[in-house]
Residue frames as qw, qx, qy, qz and C-alpha x, y, z in Angstrom:
[[0.054, 0.402, -0.689, 0.600, 1.23, 0.15, -1.13],
 [0.736, -0.205, 0.171, -0.621, -2.10, -1.18, 0.03],
 [0.943, 0.096, -0.301, -0.106, -1.32, -4.73, -1.16],
 [0.497, 0.385, -0.617, 0.472, 2.13, -4.67, 0.43],
 [0.250, -0.372, 0.526, -0.722, 0.73, -3.73, 3.82],
 [0.870, -0.093, 0.059, -0.480, -2.03, -6.30, 3.64],
 [0.825, 0.285, -0.477, 0.100, 0.56, -8.93, 2.61],
 [0.273, 0.416, -0.629, 0.597, 2.78, -8.03, 5.51],
 [0.514, -0.289, 0.386, -0.709, 0.00, -7.98, 8.11],
 [0.936, 0.038, -0.151, -0.316, -1.29, -11.32, 6.83],
 [0.705, 0.309, -0.574, 0.279, 2.19, -12.83, 7.18],
 [0.051, -0.388, 0.592, -0.704, 2.57, -11.47, 10.72],
 [0.673, -0.161, 0.285, -0.663, -0.83, -12.84, 11.75],
 [0.954, 0.120, 0.033, -0.274, -0.85, -16.17, 9.89],
 [0.600, -0.451, 0.602, 0.274, 2.77, -16.92, 9.14],
 [0.647, 0.370, 0.582, 0.326, 1.95, -17.21, 5.43],
 [0.024, -0.554, 0.214, 0.804, 3.37, -14.68, 2.95],
 [0.486, 0.511, 0.697, 0.130, 0.84, -14.54, 0.18],
 [0.124, -0.161, 0.266, 0.942, 1.25, -12.18, -2.72],
 [0.317, 0.607, 0.657, -0.315, -2.13, -10.59, -3.39],
 [0.450, 0.499, 0.551, 0.494, -3.54, -9.06, -6.56],
 [0.068, -0.411, -0.016, 0.909, -2.82, -5.42, -7.36],
 [0.078, -0.080, -0.655, -0.747, -4.73, -6.01, -10.60],
 [0.193, -0.579, -0.792, 0.004, -7.92, -6.83, -8.75],
 [0.157, -0.657, -0.304, 0.672, -7.71, -3.38, -7.17],
 [0.047, -0.254, 0.423, 0.868, -6.99, -1.76, -10.57],
 [0.176, -0.175, -0.775, -0.581, -9.87, -3.52, -12.27],
 [0.362, -0.531, -0.760, -0.095, -12.50, -3.79, -9.55],
 [0.311, -0.585, -0.408, 0.628, -11.95, -0.95, -7.06],
 [0.231, 0.298, 0.369, 0.849, -13.47, 1.72, -9.27],
 [0.191, -0.811, -0.553, 0.014, -16.11, 3.33, -7.06],
 [0.212, -0.953, 0.017, 0.214, -13.58, 6.00, -5.96],
 [0.474, -0.494, 0.536, 0.494, -10.25, 4.89, -7.29],
 [0.564, 0.717, -0.106, -0.396, -9.27, 5.21, -10.94],
 [0.959, 0.230, 0.088, 0.138, -7.30, 2.12, -11.85],
 [0.741, 0.090, 0.036, 0.664, -3.97, 2.91, -13.41],
 [0.112, 0.720, 0.062, 0.682, -4.70, 6.66, -13.02],
 [0.168, 0.256, -0.596, 0.742, -4.34, 6.25, -9.31],
 [0.580, -0.601, -0.421, -0.353, -6.48, 6.45, -6.17],
 [0.260, -0.660, 0.452, -0.542, -6.28, 6.52, -2.41],
 [0.292, 0.167, -0.921, 0.196, -5.09, 3.74, -0.19],
 [0.355, 0.036, 0.592, -0.723, -8.03, 4.25, 2.22],
 [0.733, 0.278, -0.057, -0.618, -10.44, 3.38, -0.56],
 [0.562, 0.334, -0.751, -0.093, -8.38, 0.33, -1.47],
 [0.005, 0.093, -0.872, 0.480, -8.49, -0.92, 2.11],
 [0.546, 0.183, 0.370, -0.729, -12.28, -0.27, 2.17],
 [0.704, 0.303, -0.446, -0.462, -12.68, -2.26, -1.08],
 [0.381, 0.210, -0.891, 0.132, -10.90, -5.28, 0.42],
 [0.187, 0.047, 0.735, -0.650, -13.03, -5.10, 3.54],
 [0.618, 0.274, 0.132, -0.725, -16.33, -4.63, 1.70],
 [0.656, 0.347, -0.578, -0.338, -15.41, -7.39, -0.81],
 [0.910, -0.342, 0.148, -0.182, -14.61, -9.76, 2.05],
 [0.723, -0.371, 0.454, 0.366, -11.05, -10.21, 0.87],
 [0.363, 0.775, -0.356, -0.376, -8.81, -10.21, -2.19],
 [0.977, 0.211, 0.017, 0.020, -7.43, -12.81, -4.55],
 [0.691, -0.431, 0.326, 0.480, -3.80, -13.82, -5.10],
 [0.118, 0.700, -0.432, -0.557, -1.33, -12.31, -7.58],
 [0.223, -0.153, 0.914, 0.302, -0.99, -15.81, -9.09],
 [0.297, 0.490, 0.819, -0.008, -4.73, -16.13, -9.81],
 [0.224, 0.924, 0.311, -0.007, -5.35, -12.49, -10.83],
 [0.687, -0.136, 0.109, 0.705, -1.97, -11.37, -12.20],
 [0.025, -0.773, -0.003, 0.634, -0.86, -7.77, -12.82],
 [0.638, 0.546, 0.441, 0.315, -1.14, -6.61, -16.46],
 [0.351, -0.267, 0.079, 0.894, -0.01, -3.02, -16.13],
 [0.144, -0.167, -0.395, -0.892, -3.19, -1.69, -17.67],
 [0.521, 0.050, 0.362, -0.772, -6.81, -1.07, -16.79],
 [0.180, -0.047, -0.930, -0.318, -9.02, -4.11, -17.37],
 [0.641, -0.357, -0.305, -0.607, -12.57, -5.33, -16.88],
 [0.433, -0.401, 0.649, -0.480, -13.22, -6.61, -13.37],
 [0.511, 0.056, -0.842, -0.164, -13.17, -10.43, -13.37],
 [0.612, -0.449, 0.141, -0.636, -15.99, -11.13, -10.98],
 [0.942, -0.110, -0.318, -0.006, -15.12, -14.79, -10.69],
 [0.624, 0.186, -0.432, 0.625, -11.63, -13.93, -9.47],
 [0.140, -0.508, 0.216, -0.822, -12.94, -11.02, -7.41],
 [0.791, -0.407, -0.043, -0.456, -15.04, -13.49, -5.47],
 [0.851, 0.013, -0.417, 0.319, -11.92, -15.62, -4.60],
 [0.275, -0.869, 0.190, -0.364, -11.20, -14.09, -1.20],
 [0.818, 0.118, -0.457, 0.329, -7.88, -15.55, -0.18],
 [0.405, -0.086, -0.429, 0.803, -6.67, -12.81, 2.16],
 [0.191, -0.794, -0.429, -0.386, -8.96, -10.56, 4.15],
 [0.214, 0.119, -0.420, 0.874, -8.78, -7.67, 6.62],
 [0.212, -0.687, -0.692, 0.060, -11.36, -6.46, 9.07],
 [0.123, -0.968, -0.166, 0.141, -10.16, -2.85, 9.37],
 [0.615, 0.332, -0.058, 0.713, -7.43, -0.32, 8.93],
 [0.346, -0.840, -0.249, 0.335, -6.23, 2.77, 10.75],
 [0.434, 0.785, -0.032, 0.440, -4.75, 6.06, 9.59],
 [0.612, -0.241, -0.265, 0.706, -1.64, 7.31, 11.29],
 [0.022, -0.911, -0.242, 0.334, -2.11, 10.91, 12.38],
 [0.539, 0.764, 0.043, 0.350, -0.73, 13.41, 9.82],
 [0.256, 0.745, -0.347, 0.509, 2.76, 14.75, 10.52],
 [0.681, -0.618, 0.301, -0.253, 3.18, 12.65, 13.64],
 [0.463, 0.555, -0.689, 0.045, 6.60, 11.06, 13.22],
 [0.217, -0.298, 0.842, -0.394, 6.46, 9.21, 16.56],
 [0.758, 0.188, 0.383, -0.494, 3.07, 7.69, 15.71],
 [0.745, 0.547, -0.312, -0.221, 4.46, 6.58, 12.35],
 [0.218, 0.502, -0.812, 0.205, 7.58, 5.02, 13.95],
 [0.500, -0.120, 0.711, -0.480, 5.33, 3.15, 16.40],
 [0.830, 0.361, 0.143, -0.401, 3.14, 1.84, 13.63],
 [0.622, 0.598, -0.501, -0.073, 6.10, 0.82, 11.37],
 [0.112, -0.468, 0.827, -0.289, 7.73, -0.97, 14.37],
 [0.610, 0.045, 0.676, -0.410, 4.68, -3.33, 14.38],
 [0.663, 0.420, 0.615, 0.076, 3.84, -3.80, 10.72],
 [0.332, 0.134, 0.433, 0.827, 4.36, -2.44, 7.22],
 [0.116, 0.692, 0.403, -0.588, 2.47, 0.88, 6.73],
 [0.415, 0.608, 0.464, 0.494, 1.07, 2.43, 3.51],
 [0.275, -0.602, -0.097, 0.743, 2.36, 5.96, 3.28],
 [0.443, 0.820, 0.313, 0.183, 1.42, 8.79, 0.90],
 [0.474, -0.460, 0.157, 0.734, 4.31, 10.94, -0.32],
 [0.413, 0.852, -0.068, -0.314, 5.02, 13.61, -2.86],
 [0.836, -0.049, 0.420, 0.349, 7.04, 11.64, -5.38],
 [0.563, 0.752, 0.210, 0.273, 7.57, 14.38, -7.97],
 [0.222, -0.943, 0.211, 0.128, 10.14, 16.48, -6.12],
 [0.536, 0.691, -0.474, 0.102, 13.65, 16.59, -7.58],
 [0.212, -0.555, 0.741, -0.313, 15.26, 15.31, -4.32],
 [0.757, -0.029, 0.581, -0.299, 13.06, 12.28, -4.28],
 [0.821, 0.546, -0.060, -0.155, 13.35, 11.58, -8.04],
 [0.504, 0.639, -0.539, 0.217, 17.15, 11.30, -7.59],
 [0.608, -0.525, 0.497, -0.329, 17.07, 9.47, -4.23],
 [0.613, 0.356, -0.696, -0.115, 19.07, 6.22, -4.38],
 [0.737, -0.211, -0.621, 0.165, 19.53, 4.75, -0.90],
 [0.335, 0.013, -0.532, 0.778, 19.96, 5.37, 2.79],
 [0.067, -0.650, -0.571, 0.496, 18.04, 7.80, 4.98],
 [0.260, 0.697, 0.418, 0.521, 16.23, 10.30, 2.79],
 [0.342, -0.493, -0.258, 0.757, 17.42, 13.79, 3.77],
 [0.153, 0.256, 0.433, 0.851, 15.90, 15.78, 0.88],
 [0.308, 0.020, 0.170, -0.936, 13.02, 18.20, 0.93],
 [0.110, 0.334, 0.934, -0.067, 9.66, 16.61, 1.63],
 [0.207, -0.178, -0.307, -0.912, 6.67, 18.06, -0.24],
 [0.348, 0.178, 0.675, -0.626, 3.06, 18.11, 0.75],
 [0.647, 0.316, -0.207, -0.662, 1.33, 17.56, -2.61],
 [0.541, -0.184, 0.813, -0.112, 0.76, 13.85, -1.94],
 [0.643, 0.485, -0.280, -0.522, 0.70, 11.91, -5.22],
 [0.630, 0.300, -0.714, -0.062, 2.11, 8.42, -4.59],
 [0.828, -0.470, 0.150, -0.266, 1.68, 5.53, -2.19],
 [0.462, 0.489, -0.715, 0.188, 4.72, 3.69, -0.85],
 [0.853, -0.407, -0.322, -0.062, 5.26, 1.03, 1.79],
 [0.064, -0.731, 0.548, -0.402, 7.26, 1.91, 4.93],
 [0.913, -0.114, -0.391, -0.021, 8.79, -1.20, 6.38],
 [0.734, -0.352, -0.257, 0.521, 11.38, 0.21, 8.80],
 [0.051, 0.964, -0.065, 0.253, 13.33, 3.18, 9.97],
 [0.842, -0.257, -0.109, 0.463, 16.72, 3.87, 11.39],
 [0.168, -0.923, 0.209, 0.277, 19.83, 6.05, 11.69],
 [0.841, 0.298, 0.129, 0.432, 22.63, 6.24, 9.16],
 [0.501, 0.282, -0.096, 0.812, 25.78, 8.36, 9.73],
 [0.150, -0.249, -0.467, 0.835, 24.05, 10.09, 12.61],
 [0.342, 0.024, -0.215, -0.914, 20.97, 11.04, 10.59],
 [0.422, 0.236, 0.793, -0.371, 17.51, 9.79, 11.39]]
């Protein structure tokens, strides 16, 4: 979800939609995150800031497995950010405000049965608190009278 939010913000700011490299995060952001075994979006944002940017998906393509950090590609800083901000926990109005301005990385519990069988529309199932997956929130709304 980190790359999606950075791509969205970059497009809003520059007008250019550039697909950035998830694989660079998998291979190179290993101080706190664990490649294909997961990690935290805050650490991924911190990596992009500390590295001075991130390469494109085209130049550092996704392989679906842990790899060795390609330092040449890591140093190709095509898209950069200078900061990030956490939305306060359990503050739906703050999340709506943030999502109204830009795509937002959100941590969810993805293992619950309701979510596993979710297909479309406004999610009305049980929300868990054992956060284990990052997703990108890009909008919100009402469907059939449900927010």
